N, C-alpha and C positions, 0 to 999 in steps of 0.2 A: 253707553260704560263708564263707572261710577269712577267718581275723583281716586277710590284708593287704586283703580288699575291705572289713573294715568300719571299719582306721584311712585309708580314703582318700574315706568319707562325711563331711560337714561338718554335722555339728547343732549351727552355733553360733547360726546362725539362726533361728526359731522357724518358717518354714516348710520347715525344712528336717526339724524335728523329728515322727514321725510319732504322737507321744503329746499333742503338742500342737494338730495337724489333729484327730486323733479327739475331744479334749476338745471341739472348737471344733465340729465335724461336729454330734456330740450337741447342745450349745446351742442348733444350729439347727434341730434335728431335734425337738428338744422345743419351742420356738416354734412350729415349722411343725403340731406334734401339738397342742397348745393353741392355737394359734386356731382353727383346722379343729374340734377337739372343744368348743369355748369354751362352746357350747350346755346339752351335757352334764355338765360343772362334774368332768374326769376326768384323773387326770395319767396319763402313760405307765404307771408302775408299776402304778399301781391300775388301768390297763385291761389290763398283761398280768398279775396274780392272777386279774382274772375269766372272761378268756380261759381262762386252763388249767383252773378249775374249769370252766368250760361245757363242755368236753371230759374231764374226770373227775368230775364230779360234787361225790364228796367227797375232800376230803384233808387231811392232818395239815400244821399249820405249819408243819414242818422242809421236807417236801415242796416245799410252794409255795414257799419259800424258795428249793429247792434248785431245783428249774424256772427260773424268772424268774432267779438268780441277788442277792439279795440278801438279807442277812443278818437272823437269826430276828427280830431286834427291830424291823429295819424291816416285814419281814412283817408283825409282830403291828399293827405300827400302822396301818399300811393297811387287813387284815381288821379291825379294831375301827371305823376308819369306813366301809368299806363296810357291815360287820353295822348300826354304826347309820344308814345309808341303805338298809335292809332288801334290800339286794343280795345276801345271804346271811345265814346264820344259822350256831352255831356250836353243832352238837350233841355230845354228850356219844358219847365212846371207849365200847362197849361192852368191848372187850378190853383197853384199856390206860388207866386212869385218867389216866394223868400227858399223854397225848395229847392235843392243839388241833387240832380237828377243825374244817373249815369247807366249808359245804356252798350251792352255790348257789341261791337261791330263783325262783321263774319272774319275779318281777320282775328279779332279776337277769340270766337268761337273754333277757327280752324288750329291760334295757337294753343288755346287748352288741348284739342284733340291732339297735337303735340306730344306734348309735354308730360299727358296724361302716362304714357307707359315708364318714363322718367319716370317722376312721383310716384306709382306704384314700385318701380323699382325701388325705391330710397324706402319705400314703406315695411316693404319684404324684407329688405336688408336690415333694418333697425329692430324689426321681430324674430327673424331667422333665430335668435339665439331661444326661444321660445315655442313650445310644443302647443299644435290646435287648441289644447283646454287651456295650457297657461295665457295662450293671446285672450280665449275668450273672458277668460277670470283679470284677468289686466283691462282689459276693454270696459269690461262691467265696473270694475271697481274704479277708472279714471274716469268713467262717465257719471257714476257716484257721487263723486268728490267733487265733481264740476260743477253738478247740479246741486248737492248740496250746501254748497260754499259759492255759487254762485253771485250771491249780490253781495258780498264782501271784497271782491273786486271791484278797481277803480273803471272799467269798462265790463261791466256786466253784460253776458249775453242775454238779447231777447226770441225767443221762437215765436212770439207771437206778433211779430209785427204784418 
């Protein structure tokens, strides 16, 4: 994109600012997720941690944080809360005493399976105003923006762990 085309854009209105729109869309999505998943008392970040562990079984805290794009302190807090609910355990690492591991429990796996339909309902409700083609374009553009701007984040996602 040329400097000229950037100068032509008017970012004075909130509705012309991609960051504002993304933040607002995030607020709406979180509200829809919490409404759909209310009976489970789970946040999107907590469910993200459980989803990652459900496919990987045991991971260290840093890898979990990198996988969902949160800082280590947030991951540690979420992991503590999930452990207190019996949804994961904190086994000791046999290879690195400094590593903080997390392992999903059978209760955690059952919990993920029970929350999944409500989460899917929230996702469908969220994207319902879009046609299938619009949804595919949106998802492609969101992935591109995340991938191309990932390193600018305070908690970049790392899929290579």
